[in-house]
N, C-alpha and C positions, 0 to 999 in steps of 0.2 A: 574529418572530425574537428581538427584544429581550426581549419578555415571556417567551418560552421560556427564554432564557439566564438571566434573573433567577430564574424558577421553579426551574430546575435548580440554580442556585447556592444558593437557599434550602433546597432539599431536601438539598443536600450540606453545609449548615451554613456556607456561605461568606458573609462580609460583603463587600458591594461598596463600593468607594471610587469617586470620580469617575474617569472615563476619563482616562488619561494624556494630557497635551497633546501634540499632534503637534509634531515638531521643526521648526526653521526652516532651510530649505535655504540661505537667505542667510547666516545665522550659521554654518551648518555648513561653508560654503565655506572660511572662514578657519580654522576648527578642523581641517579635513581636510588642511590644507597639508602637515603632516608625512607624511601617508599617501602622497603622490605618489612618494616615494622608492622604495617597493615596489609600490604598486598603480597607478602611472602617472597621467598627467594625466586628471583627471575620472573616475578609477577604471578606466581601461582599461590593464590590466597588460601589459607587454611581456615579462615574465619568466614562463614557464609554471609555475614553482614557486609563484607568488603569484596569488591569484584576482583575476579581474575583479570589480569592485564596481559598475560603472556599471549602473544600472537595477535593482540588487538592492533588495528590499523593505526599507523602513525598519525594520519590526518585526523582521525577521531580523537585520539588522546590529546593532540594539540588543541583541538577545539574545546574539549572539556576542561582542560587546564586553563585555557583562556577564559572560559565561562566562570570558573571559580575565581580567577584573578580579578575579573571585572564585576564580580558580584551578580552575575546573571544566573548563577547556580549557587545555592547555599549549602554549606556543610561546615560544621564547627571544626572539623579536623582538616579538611581539604583546603578551605579558604586561606588560612594562614600559611599553608605549605606552598600554595600557588602564587601568593602575592609577590614574593621577591623574584620570581622566575622571569627571565627575558624570553623573547620569541625564540632565540637560538636554544636556550635551555629546554623549552617545551618541545621543540623539534627533536633535540637530541634524546630526551627522555622517551618521546614517542617512538623514535627509531629503535632505541634499545628494547623496549617492550615488544615492539613489532617483530623483532628478530628472535624472540624467545619462543619456545615450544610449550604449549599447554600440556600439563600432566594430569589434568582432571580425570577422575575415575568414578565420580558420583553418577548414579543412574536415576532414571525417572521412577517415580513411585508407580508400580504396575496399575493400581486402581485409577490413576489419572491419565494414563497414556492415551486412551481412546479419545477423550474429549480434547486433551492437549494437542494431539496430532491433528485432529479435525480443524481446530482453530489455527494451528500453525500453517497447515497446508492449504486450507480452503477458506478460513475466516468464518464469518457467520453472516451470509448475505441478507438474511431477514432483519438483522439489526444494523446492517451497514458496516460490519466489522471486516476490514481487509485482512487477507492472509498475511501472517508474519513473513512467510517465504517470499512474498512479492517484493519486499525491500531487503530483507536479511538473507535471502538466498535459500535454496531447498535444503541445505545442510547447516544453515545458520552462520555461514562464513562472512556475511555482510557484503558491502559494496563500497570500497574505499573511495572510488571516484565520486560517488554520490554522497559520501559522508555517512553511510549507514553502517552501524557497528557490527562487528562479529559478536554473536551472542551464543554460539554453540558451547555447551559445557559450562555455562555460567551458573553460579550458585542460584538455586531456586529462591532462596530467601532474599538475595539481593534483587533479583528480577521482580519478585513480588513487590518489594518496597518501591522500586522505580516505577512500575506500572501504576501503583496506587498514588505515587507522587504526581505522575502525569495526569491521572484521573482527577485528582483534587486541584490541579493547577499549581501546586507548589514547585514543580519542575517544569520549566518552560524553555528547554534548550533545543526544541524541535522548531526550526524556523518556519516551516509551513504548517505547524500544529498537527502534523500527521499523527504523532504519538498521543497527543492529548485527545484528538478526535476519536481515535481507536479506543484508548483506555476508558474514555467517558462512557462507552457502551458495554464495557466488560463487567460482569458480576465478580464477586469475590471467588466463587467457585471456578469460573473461567480463568481468572488470573492465576489461581493456584495450579490449575491443570496445565495451562500453557507454560508456566514457569518450570514446572516439574519436567515437562516434555523437553524443554530447551536444555535443562540441566543434563539430560541423558544423550543429547546430540553429540556426535563426534565427527 
């Protein structure tokens, strides 16, 4: 796999530097102290507007913090928090939250489970909507190597807001536009249903 990655990079004319050093969860604990105000103790948010970060992949957190720092992703609260962070800070904060355990207990709304489950597991081929599970895994654990977020147990309100942001194009942190392409085809009813289903995943 490593050889294949190197060969693909050489064919694309990419020069490889050393792999970034993984962050330190121990150092990240102190650096993440200001995050508690919105994201809760150890990354378990009690406000559905703000995402749970406990258990989220380090690589995903680093990428999102960098997006806020570089104005690729906009948020009046997150942008000023991310601006002063160094690459090492972002890696450490990511490592800390990745080492935490999600304590979410919110369930899916029963009336939305059937549609939400259908979209999550199988998408909607007639509308060209890919299954969420194809990238985020059958239980929503994500894929850190590919940069796909863990989404299981995430607040439905937060997921709804992000899907609508992708749909409107106000969030563009998906390099291959996968999320924007999918969200563009989703109705409000489908967004509500799949977000509720994701909230109930464990």
